[in-house]
gemmi code that builds the backbone of each chain (N, CA, C; Angstrom):
import gemmi

chains = {
    "A": [
        ("MET", (95.632, -18.726, -116.223), (96.640, -18.297, -115.243), (97.243, -19.529, -114.557)),
        ("PRO", (98.545, -19.684, -114.595), (99.133, -20.899, -114.012), (99.020, -20.902, -112.498)),
        ("VAL", (99.029, -22.097, -111.946), (98.880, -22.203, -110.497), (100.154, -21.755, -109.797)),
        ("GLN", (101.245, -21.704, -110.551), (102.499, -21.227, -109.962), (102.404, -19.773, -109.504)),
        ("TYR", (101.589, -19.011, -110.229), (101.377, -17.616, -109.837), (100.861, -17.534, -108.404)),
        ("TYR", (99.891, -18.393, -108.106), (99.352, -18.384, -106.737), (100.352, -18.927, -105.738)),
        ("ILE", (101.173, -19.897, -106.179), (102.191, -20.424, -105.263), (103.161, -19.320, -104.881)),
        ("PHE", (103.593, -18.538, -105.866), (104.565, -17.485, -105.558), (103.938, -16.376, -104.728)),
        ("LEU", (102.676, -16.076, -105.014), (101.998, -15.067, -104.186), (101.908, -15.531, -102.738)),
        ("SER", (101.582, -16.810, -102.543), (101.484, -17.327, -101.178), (102.838, -17.334, -100.496)),
        ("ILE", (103.882, -17.686, -101.261), (105.224, -17.676, -100.668), (105.591, -16.268, -100.231)),
        ("ALA", (105.271, -15.294, -101.082), (105.626, -13.915, -100.734), (104.882, -13.459, -99.482)),
        ("LEU", (103.583, -13.778, -99.415), (102.820, -13.365, -98.229), (103.348, -14.062, -96.984)),
        ("PHE", (103.676, -15.353, -97.132), (104.176, -16.099, -95.980), (105.503, -15.531, -95.492)),
        ("CYS", (106.376, -15.174, -96.447), (107.686, -14.652, -96.039), (107.559, -13.261, -95.431)),
        ("ILE", (106.586, -12.475, -95.907), (106.362, -11.184, -95.257), (105.908, -11.404, -93.822)),
        ("GLY", (105.077, -12.435, -93.612), (104.658, -12.745, -92.254), (105.818, -13.178, -91.377)),
        ("VAL", (106.707, -14.018, -91.946), (107.876, -14.470, -91.176), (108.756, -13.282, -90.813)),
        ("MET", (108.962, -12.400, -91.781), (109.761, -11.201, -91.516), (109.147, -10.354, -90.418)),
        ("GLY", (107.833, -10.226, -90.447), (107.183, -9.433, -89.423), (107.346, -10.036, -88.044)),
        ("VAL", (107.228, -11.374, -87.962), (107.408, -12.023, -86.665), (108.821, -11.809, -86.157)),
        ("LEU", (109.800, -11.841, -87.072), (111.182, -11.714, -86.616), (111.561, -10.273, -86.339)),
        ("MET", (110.953, -9.318, -87.035), (111.419, -7.938, -86.917), (110.735, -7.162, -85.811)),
        ("ARG", (109.438, -7.367, -85.651), (108.701, -6.482, -84.759), (108.798, -6.950, -83.321)),
        ("ARG", (108.678, -6.016, -82.398), (108.718, -6.340, -80.971), (107.354, -6.263, -80.316)),
        ("ASN", (106.401, -5.724, -81.022), (105.063, -5.539, -80.466), (104.308, -6.864, -80.562)),
        ("ALA", (103.800, -7.358, -79.451), (103.179, -8.680, -79.439), (101.947, -8.742, -80.325)),
        ("ILE", (101.190, -7.652, -80.396), (99.973, -7.679, -81.209), (100.318, -7.744, -82.686)),
        ("ILE", (101.375, -7.042, -83.081), (101.748, -7.072, -84.503), (102.314, -8.434, -84.867)),
        ("ILE", (103.024, -9.067, -83.946), (103.484, -10.432, -84.193), (102.297, -11.363, -84.392)),
        ("PHE", (101.272, -11.162, -83.598), (100.062, -11.959, -83.730), (99.405, -11.756, -85.092)),
        ("MET", (99.377, -10.491, -85.545), (98.781, -10.223, -86.849), (99.593, -10.839, -87.964)),
        ("CYS", (100.906, -10.893, -87.796), (101.732, -11.518, -88.828), (101.492, -13.026, -88.875)),
        ("ILE", (101.196, -13.628, -87.717), (100.844, -15.045, -87.724), (99.550, -15.261, -88.502)),
        ("GLU", (98.596, -14.349, -88.329), (97.369, -14.433, -89.119), (97.664, -14.340, -90.612)),
        ("LEU", (98.605, -13.465, -90.947), (98.972, -13.304, -92.359), (99.542, -14.601, -92.917)),
        ("MET", (100.367, -15.288, -92.138), (100.940, -16.557, -92.602), (99.861, -17.609, -92.791)),
        ("LEU", (98.919, -17.669, -91.851), (97.820, -18.632, -91.986), (97.023, -18.360, -93.259)),
        ("ASN", (96.837, -17.079, -93.565), (96.061, -16.761, -94.753), (96.810, -17.060, -96.028)),
        ("ALA", (98.139, -16.952, -95.990), (98.917, -17.340, -97.168), (98.715, -18.826, -97.450)),
        ("VAL", (98.746, -19.635, -96.394), (98.537, -21.071, -96.580), (97.127, -21.353, -97.077)),
        ("ASN", (96.152, -20.611, -96.560), (94.775, -20.814, -97.016), (94.632, -20.513, -98.499)),
        ("LEU", (95.256, -19.429, -98.931), (95.183, -19.058, -100.345), (95.779, -20.155, -101.221)),
        ("LEU", (96.902, -20.711, -100.778), (97.540, -21.790, -101.528), (96.620, -22.997, -101.610)),
        ("MET", (95.950, -23.290, -100.512), (95.094, -24.475, -100.511), (93.879, -24.291, -101.402)),
        ("VAL", (93.351, -23.065, -101.445), (92.218, -22.820, -102.349), (92.664, -22.926, -103.808)),
        ("ALA", (93.887, -22.447, -104.098), (94.393, -22.555, -105.476), (94.542, -24.020, -105.866)),
        ("PHE", (95.035, -24.849, -104.948), (95.181, -26.269, -105.268), (93.825, -26.955, -105.387)),
        ("SER", (92.848, -26.460, -104.634), (91.500, -27.010, -104.777), (90.953, -26.757, -106.168)),
        ("LYS", (91.212, -25.537, -106.659), (90.767, -25.208, -108.026), (91.490, -26.078, -109.052)),
        ("MET", (92.788, -26.297, -108.824), (93.557, -27.137, -109.749), (93.011, -28.562, -109.751)),
        ("TRP", (92.699, -29.048, -108.582), (92.185, -30.410, -108.420), (90.809, -30.532, -109.071)),
        ("ALA", (89.996, -29.482, -108.945), (88.674, -29.527, -109.554), (88.766, -29.480, -111.071)),
        ("ASP", (89.735, -28.727, -111.576), (89.915, -28.692, -113.028), (90.359, -30.032, -113.560)),
        ("ALA", (91.102, -30.781, -112.726), (91.555, -32.094, -113.157), (90.434, -33.122, -113.095)),
        ("GLY", (89.281, -32.721, -112.597), (88.133, -33.618, -112.620), (88.023, -34.532, -111.426)),
        ("LYS", (88.784, -34.260, -110.371), (88.691, -35.104, -109.182), (87.400, -34.783, -108.427)),
        ("VAL", (86.860, -35.771, -107.737), (85.547, -35.562, -107.134), (85.625, -34.829, -105.810)),
        ("ASP", (86.632, -35.119, -105.001), (86.652, -34.532, -103.659), (87.580, -33.334, -103.580)),
        ("ALA", (87.455, -32.430, -104.555), (88.267, -31.222, -104.520), (87.780, -30.255, -103.456)),
        ("GLY", (86.565, -30.475, -102.968), (86.068, -29.580, -101.927), (86.713, -29.801, -100.579)),
        ("SER", (87.440, -30.899, -100.424), (88.091, -31.167, -99.141), (89.083, -30.086, -98.767)),
        ("ALA", (89.800, -29.566, -99.767), (90.768, -28.512, -99.486), (90.061, -27.274, -98.947)),
        ("GLN", (88.903, -26.976, -99.502), (88.184, -25.797, -99.021), (87.653, -26.019, -97.618)),
        ("LEU", (87.310, -27.272, -97.319), (86.889, -27.521, -95.937), (88.068, -27.434, -94.982)),
        ("PHE", (89.248, -27.831, -95.467), (90.429, -27.662, -94.615), (90.666, -26.191, -94.317)),
        ("VAL", (90.479, -25.347, -95.332), (90.613, -23.903, -95.111), (89.604, -23.439, -94.070)),
        ("PHE", (88.413, -23.989, -94.155), (87.369, -23.652, -93.190), (87.811, -24.025, -91.777)),
        ("PHE", (88.384, -25.212, -91.617), (88.828, -25.620, -90.279), (90.008, -24.778, -89.806)),
        ("ILE", (90.881, -24.375, -90.739), (91.985, -23.490, -90.335), (91.436, -22.165, -89.824)),
        ("MET", (90.398, -21.660, -90.485), (89.786, -20.414, -90.005), (89.207, -20.597, -88.608)),
        ("VAL", (88.582, -21.752, -88.374), (88.005, -22.019, -87.049), (89.091, -22.014, -85.987)),
        ("VAL", (90.185, -22.727, -86.273), (91.266, -22.807, -85.289), (91.907, -21.438, -85.090)),
        ("ALA", (92.021, -20.649, -86.180), (92.612, -19.321, -86.053), (91.745, -18.419, -85.191)),
        ("ALA", (90.434, -18.545, -85.329), (89.550, -17.714, -84.506), (89.687, -18.074, -83.037)),
        ("ALA", (89.757, -19.369, -82.732), (89.928, -19.781, -81.345), (91.269, -19.301, -80.803)),
        ("GLU", (92.294, -19.394, -81.647), (93.624, -18.970, -81.233), (93.655, -17.470, -80.948)),
        ("VAL", (92.978, -16.690, -81.784), (92.958, -15.243, -81.560), (92.279, -14.905, -80.248)),
        ("ALA", (91.198, -15.625, -79.931), (90.495, -15.339, -78.683), (91.408, -15.572, -77.491)),
        ("VAL", (92.067, -16.735, -77.465), (92.930, -17.041, -76.330), (94.159, -16.125, -76.314)),
        ("GLY", (94.746, -15.905, -77.496), (95.967, -15.108, -77.553), (95.742, -13.674, -77.139)),
        ("LEU", (94.631, -13.079, -77.580), (94.381, -11.699, -77.175), (94.072, -11.614, -75.694)),
        ("ALA", (93.467, -12.661, -75.136), (93.259, -12.659, -73.683), (94.604, -12.692, -72.966)),
        ("ILE", (95.540, -13.508, -73.478), (96.861, -13.575, -72.853), (97.574, -12.233, -72.966)),
        ("ILE", (97.478, -11.591, -74.148), (98.153, -10.300, -74.326), (97.557, -9.253, -73.392)),
        ("THR", (96.233, -9.287, -73.249), (95.596, -8.335, -72.334), (96.068, -8.550, -70.903)),
        ("MET", (96.215, -9.843, -70.530), (96.685, -10.125, -69.171), (98.123, -9.651, -68.982)),
        ("VAL", (98.952, -9.865, -69.990), (100.346, -9.406, -69.914), (100.400, -7.897, -69.797)),
        ("TYR", (99.535, -7.229, -70.577), (99.533, -5.768, -70.518), (99.071, -5.284, -69.150)),
        ("ARG", (98.151, -6.029, -68.565), (97.662, -5.613, -67.254), (98.757, -5.770, -66.208)),
        ("ASN", (99.591, -6.781, -66.375), (100.630, -7.012, -65.371), (101.868, -6.159, -65.585)),
        ("THR", (102.257, -5.933, -66.833), (103.528, -5.248, -67.076), (103.363, -3.864, -67.683)),
        ("HIS", (102.157, -3.490, -68.095), (101.881, -2.216, -68.763), (102.706, -2.038, -70.024)),
        ("SER", (102.913, -3.139, -70.731), (103.616, -3.065, -72.007), (103.294, -4.326, -72.799)),
        ("VAL", (103.374, -4.237, -74.123), (103.237, -5.446, -74.927), (104.543, -5.758, -75.649)),
        ("ASP", (105.631, -5.166, -75.179), (106.923, -5.448, -75.772), (107.378, -6.841, -75.359)),
        ("ILE", (107.723, -7.668, -76.344), (108.036, -9.046, -75.976), (109.413, -9.176, -75.354)),
        ("ASN", (110.221, -8.110, -75.367), (111.526, -8.217, -74.721), (111.395, -8.251, -73.205)),
        ("ILE", (110.272, -7.769, -72.704), (110.062, -7.806, -71.261), (109.737, -9.220, -70.805)),
        ("LEU", (109.207, -10.010, -71.744), (108.677, -11.318, -71.362), (109.747, -12.410, -71.370)),
        ("ASN", (110.926, -12.115, -70.877), (111.968, -13.139, -70.889), (112.188, -13.719, -69.495)),
        ("ARG", (111.153, -13.734, -68.688), (111.344, -14.242, -67.330), (111.494, -15.740, -67.294)),
        ("LEU", (111.059, -16.435, -68.314), (111.236, -17.880, -68.339), (112.696, -18.253, -68.563)),
        ("LYS", (113.510, -17.234, -68.872), (114.887, -17.550, -69.266), (115.682, -18.093, -68.098)),
        ("ASN", (115.532, -17.474, -66.901), (116.351, -17.984, -65.798), (115.397, -18.433, -64.679)),
    ],
    "B": [
        ("MET", (95.876, -9.548, -111.086), (97.243, -9.029, -110.993), (97.308, -7.804, -110.084)),
        ("VAL", (96.366, -6.882, -110.311), (96.297, -5.697, -109.455), (95.987, -6.096, -108.021)),
        ("LEU", (95.106, -7.097, -107.896), (94.698, -7.568, -106.571), (95.893, -8.131, -105.813)),
        ("SER", (96.740, -8.893, -106.501), (97.911, -9.464, -105.831), (98.891, -8.380, -105.440)),
        ("PHE", (99.013, -7.367, -106.318), (99.932, -6.271, -106.003), (99.460, -5.524, -104.757)),
        ("VAL", (98.165, -5.248, -104.707), (97.622, -4.571, -103.519), (97.833, -5.436, -102.280)),
        ("ALA", (97.651, -6.754, -102.439), (97.838, -7.658, -101.297), (99.263, -7.593, -100.784)),
        ("LEU", (100.232, -7.617, -101.703), (101.626, -7.602, -101.260), (101.990, -6.267, -100.621)),
        ("VAL", (101.523, -5.164, -101.237), (101.870, -3.848, -100.684), (101.273, -3.667, -99.298)),
        ("SER", (100.020, -4.091, -99.137), (99.408, -3.889, -97.816), (99.978, -4.866, -96.794)),
        ("ALA", (100.433, -6.053, -97.247), (101.098, -6.950, -96.301), (102.419, -6.360, -95.838)),
        ("LEU", (103.129, -5.692, -96.755), (104.342, -4.998, -96.329), (104.016, -3.854, -95.388)),
        ("GLY", (102.866, -3.217, -95.642), (102.458, -2.141, -94.755), (102.185, -2.622, -93.338)),
        ("VAL", (101.688, -3.867, -93.209), (101.471, -4.431, -91.873), (102.782, -4.495, -91.116)),
        ("VAL", (103.828, -4.941, -91.808), (105.105, -5.157, -91.130), (105.818, -3.844, -90.869)),
        ("LEU", (105.749, -2.927, -91.838), (106.636, -1.781, -91.778), (106.047, -0.549, -91.103)),
        ("SER", (104.743, -0.517, -90.876), (104.187, 0.735, -90.360), (104.494, 0.882, -88.878)),
        ("LYS", (104.692, 2.107, -88.483), (105.046, 2.385, -87.092), (103.831, 2.335, -86.183)),
        ("ASN", (102.715, 2.798, -86.694), (101.509, 2.892, -85.874), (100.766, 1.554, -85.924)),
        ("PRO", (100.461, 0.937, -84.782), (99.766, -0.353, -84.808), (98.388, -0.300, -85.455)),
        ("VAL", (97.678, 0.816, -85.304), (96.349, 0.911, -85.917), (96.462, 0.905, -87.439)),
        ("THR", (97.507, 1.558, -87.956), (97.730, 1.532, -89.403), (97.969, 0.114, -89.883)),
        ("SER", (98.711, -0.658, -89.101), (98.963, -2.009, -89.585), (97.718, -2.872, -89.488)),
        ("VAL", (96.847, -2.607, -88.530), (95.572, -3.335, -88.516), (94.765, -3.012, -89.774)),
        ("LEU", (94.737, -1.736, -90.154), (93.968, -1.369, -91.351), (94.582, -1.980, -92.601)),
        ("CYS", (95.923, -2.011, -92.661), (96.582, -2.654, -93.804), (96.243, -4.138, -93.856)),
        ("LEU", (96.158, -4.769, -92.687), (95.847, -6.191, -92.669), (94.413, -6.433, -93.139)),
        ("ILE", (93.517, -5.499, -92.820), (92.139, -5.645, -93.310), (92.116, -5.556, -94.837)),
        ("VAL", (92.892, -4.626, -95.399), (92.970, -4.519, -96.865), (93.514, -5.815, -97.454)),
        ("THR", (94.542, -6.386, -96.810), (95.091, -7.648, -97.294), (94.035, -8.744, -97.279)),
        ("PHE", (93.237, -8.787, -96.218), (92.224, -9.839, -96.138), (91.172, -9.660, -97.220)),
        ("PHE", (90.821, -8.414, -97.524), (89.846, -8.219, -98.598), (90.416, -8.663, -99.938)),
        ("THR", (91.692, -8.386, -100.187), (92.244, -8.830, -101.469), (92.330, -10.354, -101.529)),
        ("ILE", (92.613, -10.988, -100.376), (92.640, -12.454, -100.379), (91.235, -13.004, -100.644)),
        ("ALA", (90.215, -12.326, -100.105), (88.848, -12.747, -100.394), (88.533, -12.594, -101.882)),
        ("GLY", (89.080, -11.540, -102.510), (88.920, -11.395, -103.952), (89.545, -12.535, -104.714)),
        ("HIS", (90.711, -12.981, -104.251), (91.330, -14.146, -104.876), (90.466, -15.395, -104.715)),
        ("TYR", (89.837, -15.527, -103.561), (88.966, -16.689, -103.361), (87.817, -16.680, -104.357)),
        ("VAL", (87.255, -15.494, -104.600), (86.163, -15.425, -105.560), (86.653, -15.805, -106.949)),
        ("MET", (87.854, -15.344, -107.291), (88.376, -15.692, -108.613), (88.679, -17.172, -108.734)),
        ("LEU", (88.936, -17.833, -107.610), (89.236, -19.261, -107.640), (88.001, -20.117, -107.381)),
        ("ASN", (86.816, -19.544, -107.546), (85.553, -20.281, -107.394), (85.356, -20.847, -105.989)),
        ("ALA", (85.765, -20.084, -104.984), (85.504, -20.492, -103.610), (84.639, -19.417, -102.965)),
        ("GLN", (83.416, -19.310, -103.445), (82.569, -18.180, -103.046), (82.209, -18.243, -101.576)),
        ("PHE", (81.880, -19.445, -101.118), (81.513, -19.586, -99.704), (82.678, -19.191, -98.806)),
        ("LEU", (83.881, -19.628, -99.182), (85.045, -19.290, -98.368), (85.315, -17.801, -98.384)),
        ("ALA", (85.072, -17.144, -99.525), (85.293, -15.701, -99.584), (84.384, -14.982, -98.601)),
        ("VAL", (83.115, -15.380, -98.584), (82.166, -14.712, -97.681), (82.527, -14.995, -96.233)),
        ("VAL", (82.856, -16.262, -95.936), (83.206, -16.603, -94.559), (84.480, -15.887, -94.139)),
        ("HIS", (85.412, -15.754, -95.088), (86.667, -15.072, -94.789), (86.420, -13.625, -94.405)),
        ("ILE", (85.573, -12.947, -95.188), (85.297, -11.545, -94.875), (84.588, -11.430, -93.538)),
        ("ILE", (83.610, -12.332, -93.294), (82.851, -12.215, -92.039), (83.758, -12.493, -90.856)),
        ("VAL", (84.539, -13.590, -90.944), (85.324, -13.994, -89.778), (86.501, -13.062, -89.557)),
        ("TYR", (87.270, -12.803, -90.621), (88.489, -12.031, -90.404), (88.206, -10.543, -90.297)),
        ("ALA", (87.672, -9.972, -91.385), (87.473, -8.519, -91.363), (86.390, -8.128, -90.380)),
        ("GLY", (85.407, -9.009, -90.182), (84.315, -8.636, -89.323), (84.553, -8.913, -87.856)),
        ("ALA", (85.186, -10.032, -87.550), (85.309, -10.415, -86.149), (86.725, -10.251, -85.617)),
        ("ILE", (87.685, -10.851, -86.296), (89.026, -10.926, -85.712), (89.688, -9.561, -85.696)),
        ("MET", (89.564, -8.817, -86.807), (90.256, -7.526, -86.836), (89.572, -6.513, -85.928)),
        ("VAL", (88.251, -6.654, -85.776), (87.572, -5.780, -84.820), (88.058, -6.075, -83.408)),
        ("LEU", (88.300, -7.370, -83.144), (88.830, -7.742, -81.835), (90.215, -7.139, -81.629)),
        ("PHE", (91.047, -7.217, -82.682), (92.384, -6.615, -82.585), (92.295, -5.115, -82.323)),
        ("LEU", (91.447, -4.446, -83.104), (91.316, -2.994, -82.929), (90.814, -2.657, -81.543)),
        ("TYR", (89.894, -3.479, -81.053), (89.317, -3.221, -79.740), (90.387, -3.345, -78.658)),
        ("VAL", (91.180, -4.417, -78.739), (92.248, -4.600, -77.757), (93.251, -3.462, -77.848)),
        ("MET", (93.526, -3.029, -79.087), (94.516, -1.980, -79.276), (94.047, -0.642, -78.717)),
        ("MET", (92.757, -0.360, -78.922), (92.216, 0.872, -78.357), (92.181, 0.788, -76.835)),
        ("LEU", (91.917, -0.416, -76.328), (91.846, -0.606, -74.889), (93.188, -0.344, -74.241)),
        ("MET", (94.261, -0.693, -74.947), (95.598, -0.531, -74.375), (96.184, 0.845, -74.634)),
        ("ASN", (95.598, 1.594, -75.559), (96.091, 2.927, -75.882), (97.560, 2.880, -76.289)),
        ("LEU", (97.822, 2.112, -77.339), (99.202, 1.911, -77.759), (99.704, 2.998, -78.689)),
        ("ASN", (98.866, 3.964, -79.020), (99.278, 4.923, -80.036), (100.457, 5.759, -79.579)),
        ("ALA", (100.446, 6.093, -78.299), (101.506, 6.965, -77.813), (102.826, 6.226, -77.690)),
        ("GLU", (102.734, 4.917, -77.517), (103.946, 4.170, -77.193), (104.669, 3.729, -78.472)),
        ("LEU", (105.915, 4.040, -78.568), (106.707, 3.598, -79.706), (107.587, 2.434, -79.284)),
        ("GLU", (107.885, 1.599, -80.249), (108.770, 0.491, -79.926), (110.181, 0.998, -79.718)),
        ("PRO", (110.912, 0.394, -78.822), (112.306, 0.796, -78.649), (113.123, 0.418, -79.884)),
        ("GLN", (113.919, 1.341, -80.327), (114.651, 1.139, -81.581), (116.111, 0.801, -81.345)),
        ("LYS", (116.441, 0.374, -80.149), (117.870, 0.288, -79.852), (118.554, -0.866, -80.571)),
        ("ARG", (117.833, -1.998, -80.739), (118.512, -3.132, -81.359), (118.174, -3.195, -82.837)),
        ("ASN", (118.943, -2.460, -83.612), (118.639, -2.382, -85.032), (119.110, -3.606, -85.784)),
        ("TRP", (120.194, -4.221, -85.309), (120.734, -5.368, -86.050), (119.777, -6.545, -86.015)),
        ("LEU", (118.957, -6.594, -84.959), (117.986, -7.685, -84.880), (116.957, -7.566, -86.003)),
        ("LYS", (116.590, -6.315, -86.319), (115.652, -6.103, -87.423), (116.259, -6.548, -88.743)),
        ("TYR", (117.540, -6.158, -88.937), (118.174, -6.553, -90.196), (118.296, -8.055, -90.273)),
        ("ALA", (118.594, -8.703, -89.148), (118.703, -10.162, -89.161), (117.368, -10.797, -89.520)),
        ("GLY", (116.279, -10.256, -88.970), (114.964, -10.783, -89.301), (114.633, -10.608, -90.765)),
        ("ALA", (114.912, -9.410, -91.291), (114.623, -9.152, -92.702), (115.447, -10.055, -93.601)),
        ("ILE", (116.721, -10.243, -93.234), (117.584, -11.060, -94.085), (117.151, -12.521, -94.047)),
        ("SER", (116.766, -13.006, -92.858), (116.379, -14.420, -92.819), (115.039, -14.645, -93.511)),
        ("GLY", (114.110, -13.693, -93.392), (112.872, -13.819, -94.147), (113.108, -13.787, -95.643)),
        ("GLY", (113.972, -12.890, -96.081), (114.298, -12.830, -97.503), (115.005, -14.077, -97.979)),
        ("ALA", (115.828, -14.671, -97.117), (116.512, -15.901, -97.500), (115.509, -17.033, -97.665)),
        ("LEU", (114.513, -17.073, -96.774), (113.455, -18.082, -96.921), (112.715, -17.900, -98.239)),
        ("LEU", (112.431, -16.628, -98.569), (111.752, -16.333, -99.840), (112.570, -16.815, -101.016)),
        ("VAL", (113.873, -16.527, -100.988), (114.743, -16.917, -102.113), (114.800, -18.431, -102.244)),
        ("VAL", (114.922, -19.123, -101.103), (115.033, -20.583, -101.150), (113.756, -21.207, -101.707)),
        ("LEU", (112.605, -20.726, -101.234), (111.341, -21.323, -101.693), (111.102, -21.040, -103.173)),
        ("VAL", (111.385, -19.803, -103.585), (111.166, -19.470, -104.999), (112.110, -20.263, -105.883)),
        ("ALA", (113.369, -20.400, -105.442), (114.322, -21.146, -106.255), (113.947, -22.617, -106.325)),
        ("ALA", (113.361, -23.141, -105.240), (112.996, -24.549, -105.259), (111.804, -24.806, -106.169)),
        ("LEU", (110.890, -23.846, -106.247), (109.647, -24.091, -106.990), (109.622, -23.427, -108.357)),
        ("ARG", (110.733, -22.821, -108.766), (110.700, -22.055, -110.003), (110.504, -22.965, -111.211)),
        ("ASP", (111.142, -24.123, -111.182), (111.118, -24.990, -112.349), (110.028, -26.049, -112.296)),
        ("ALA", (109.212, -26.015, -111.241), (108.156, -27.015, -111.155), (107.136, -26.784, -112.266)),
        ("SER", (106.702, -27.849, -112.873), (105.716, -27.705, -113.942), (104.339, -27.975, -113.374)),
        ("MET", (103.489, -26.983, -113.463), (102.140, -27.076, -112.913), (101.147, -26.811, -114.033)),
        ("PRO", (99.992, -27.422, -113.961), (98.986, -27.131, -114.990), (98.391, -25.751, -114.793)),
        ("ALA", (97.926, -25.185, -115.890), (97.277, -23.879, -115.806), (95.855, -24.064, -115.292)),
        ("LEU", (95.398, -23.075, -114.542), (94.046, -23.146, -114.014), (93.058, -22.763, -115.108)),
        ("GLY", (91.974, -23.518, -115.182), (90.980, -23.227, -116.195), (90.174, -21.997, -115.846)),
        ("THR", (89.595, -21.376, -116.852), (88.820, -20.174, -116.599), (87.353, -20.494, -116.356)),
        ("GLU", (86.939, -21.716, -116.694), (85.522, -22.037, -116.480), (85.271, -22.218, -114.983)),
        ("SER", (84.077, -21.853, -114.564), (83.784, -21.894, -113.136), (83.380, -23.308, -112.738)),
        ("THR", (83.755, -23.651, -111.522), (83.378, -24.953, -110.995), (82.354, -24.768, -109.895)),
        ("GLU", (81.628, -25.827, -109.620), (80.534, -25.757, -108.657), (80.990, -26.095, -107.253)),
        ("ILE", (82.284, -26.351, -107.085), (82.729, -26.944, -105.828), (82.628, -25.981, -104.662)),
        ("GLY", (82.902, -24.705, -104.898), (82.937, -23.771, -103.789), (81.578, -23.292, -103.323)),
        ("LEU", (80.517, -23.761, -103.965), (79.197, -23.297, -103.534), (78.810, -23.956, -102.223)),
        ("ILE", (77.899, -23.307, -101.530), (77.640, -23.715, -100.146), (76.953, -25.070, -100.077)),
        ("GLY", (76.187, -25.432, -101.105), (75.508, -26.718, -101.065), (76.474, -27.884, -101.086)),
        ("ASN", (77.432, -27.815, -102.022), (78.398, -28.914, -102.128), (79.263, -29.006, -100.887)),
        ("LEU", (79.725, -27.822, -100.414), (80.583, -27.851, -99.221), (79.818, -28.322, -98.002)),
        ("GLY", (78.543, -27.977, -97.924), (77.753, -28.405, -96.780), (77.540, -29.904, -96.772)),
        ("LYS", (77.278, -30.461, -97.960), (77.125, -31.922, -98.024), (78.412, -32.612, -97.610)),
        ("LEU", (79.520, -32.092, -98.112), (80.807, -32.708, -97.768), (81.090, -32.570, -96.274)),
        ("LEU", (80.751, -31.386, -95.730), (81.059, -31.132, -94.314), (80.242, -32.023, -93.399)),
        ("PHE", (78.979, -32.237, -93.741), (78.145, -32.994, -92.819), (78.095, -34.475, -93.128)),
        ("LYS", (78.761, -34.908, -94.226), (78.850, -36.349, -94.463), (80.228, -36.863, -94.102)),
        ("GLN", (81.245, -36.294, -94.758), (82.574, -36.879, -94.632), (83.342, -36.292, -93.450)),
        ("TYR", (83.079, -35.021, -93.141), (83.887, -34.341, -92.129), (83.060, -33.969, -90.913)),
        ("VAL", (82.137, -34.828, -90.549), (81.251, -34.437, -89.448), (81.960, -34.572, -88.103)),
        ("VAL", (82.887, -35.522, -87.979), (83.606, -35.674, -86.707), (84.561, -34.505, -86.454)),
        ("PRO", (85.383, -34.074, -87.437), (86.185, -32.859, -87.194), (85.344, -31.635, -86.911)),
        ("PHE", (84.170, -31.580, -87.515), (83.281, -30.447, -87.254), (82.867, -30.401, -85.782)),
        ("GLU", (82.504, -31.561, -85.246), (82.106, -31.594, -83.834), (83.299, -31.322, -82.927)),
        ("VAL", (84.462, -31.855, -83.301), (85.660, -31.597, -82.505), (85.985, -30.114, -82.498)),
        ("SER", (85.776, -29.437, -83.638), (86.064, -28.005, -83.674), (85.077, -27.232, -82.817)),
        ("SER", (83.857, -27.752, -82.679), (82.936, -27.050, -81.787), (83.391, -27.174, -80.339)),
        ("ILE", (83.932, -28.352, -79.985), (84.469, -28.501, -78.627), (85.672, -27.588, -78.435)),
        ("LEU", (86.487, -27.466, -79.488), (87.643, -26.562, -79.427), (87.202, -25.133, -79.172)),
        ("PHE", (86.132, -24.727, -79.863), (85.629, -23.373, -79.655), (85.146, -23.163, -78.231)),
        ("LEU", (84.456, -24.174, -77.721), (83.951, -24.056, -76.348), (85.106, -23.916, -75.372)),
        ("SER", (86.131, -24.742, -75.556), (87.258, -24.668, -74.616), (88.024, -23.364, -74.790)),
        ("ALA", (88.121, -22.853, -76.031), (88.800, -21.575, -76.240), (88.038, -20.442, -75.566)),
        ("MET", (86.712, -20.538, -75.626), (85.891, -19.500, -75.005), (86.071, -19.512, -73.491)),
        ("VAL", (86.019, -20.722, -72.926), (86.201, -20.829, -71.478), (87.601, -20.373, -71.091)),
        ("GLY", (88.592, -20.759, -71.889), (89.968, -20.362, -71.597), (90.157, -18.868, -71.649)),
        ("ALA", (89.566, -18.221, -72.655), (89.705, -16.772, -72.767), (89.063, -16.073, -71.576)),
        ("VAL", (87.922, -16.577, -71.145), (87.253, -15.948, -70.000), (88.073, -16.146, -68.731)),
        ("VAL", (88.620, -17.367, -68.571), (89.394, -17.639, -67.353), (90.668, -16.807, -67.329)),
        ("ILE", (91.332, -16.693, -68.497), (92.564, -15.907, -68.528), (92.266, -14.430, -68.315)),
        ("GLY", (91.201, -13.947, -68.952), (90.928, -12.530, -68.886), (90.277, -12.078, -67.590)),
        ("LYS", (89.914, -13.042, -66.769), (89.233, -12.684, -65.529), (90.204, -11.961, -64.588)),
        ("LYS", (89.702, -10.949, -63.925), (90.542, -10.249, -62.951), (90.571, -11.059, -61.665)),
        ("ASP", (91.757, -11.465, -61.269), (91.818, -12.340, -60.083), (92.446, -11.605, -58.910)),
    ],
}
model = gemmi.Model(1)
for chain_id, residues in chains.items():
    chain = gemmi.Chain(chain_id)
    for i, (resn, *xyz) in enumerate(residues, 1):
        res = gemmi.Residue()
        res.name, res.seqid = resn, gemmi.SeqId(i, " ")
        for name, pos in zip(("N", "CA", "C"), xyz):
            atom = gemmi.Atom()
            atom.name, atom.element = name, gemmi.Element(name[0])
            atom.pos, atom.b_iso = gemmi.Position(*pos), 0.0
            res.add_atom(atom)
        chain.add_residue(res)
    model.add_chain(chain)
structure = gemmi.Structure()
structure.add_model(model)
structure.setup_entities()
């Protein structure tokens, strides 16, 4: 199976995530679409790790460790982001991001 | 092939479903299919960690927050429809540009023989020899994220 197959799959997942961020107004769903984009990148990196290992390079595991660190950062981001969303919901009783334009003026 | 198709369909389900709980469930299905891809790409440790972290922890957190807010009754306002079309068109344009740019790239085919790289022993040696400083930095990041979440979520 060519590695291009995985590249196109990752591109498709990433673009679905971008579309979700642009289309939806619900803050939690936007957050989930960001997770989807991160996972598309992770999938691409694992595919390149496999390609690198097939080529006989020694440190092909570095890509998988990068994926591991991306997961760590994503988990930390989810913790803080969901706390922020909960606080916003407590203050405005909505998670619609159109309400959150107070920084504008 | 089937796995990728399921991944794409459920990723579309995340974006297009009206009910937020449905999109959380679709996202869990997407994560499981991505974990299946990891197994096929000889990244067994990452597949297990992916399922534990995402499907086990992060999505449960999402569901918990969603149940806490009781968002089921609330529908998104549908008044600005052109904004949705603009988002869909720009996402599709990004897809077209990336696919057109990478269509003619020549890449080697992935071998079918399994490699030992994704096993936990090799990754652990690499993590604690070469990447030990980023590992410690990520632990500090986790600590600060935990403190930050508690401080933000505290009722003041």
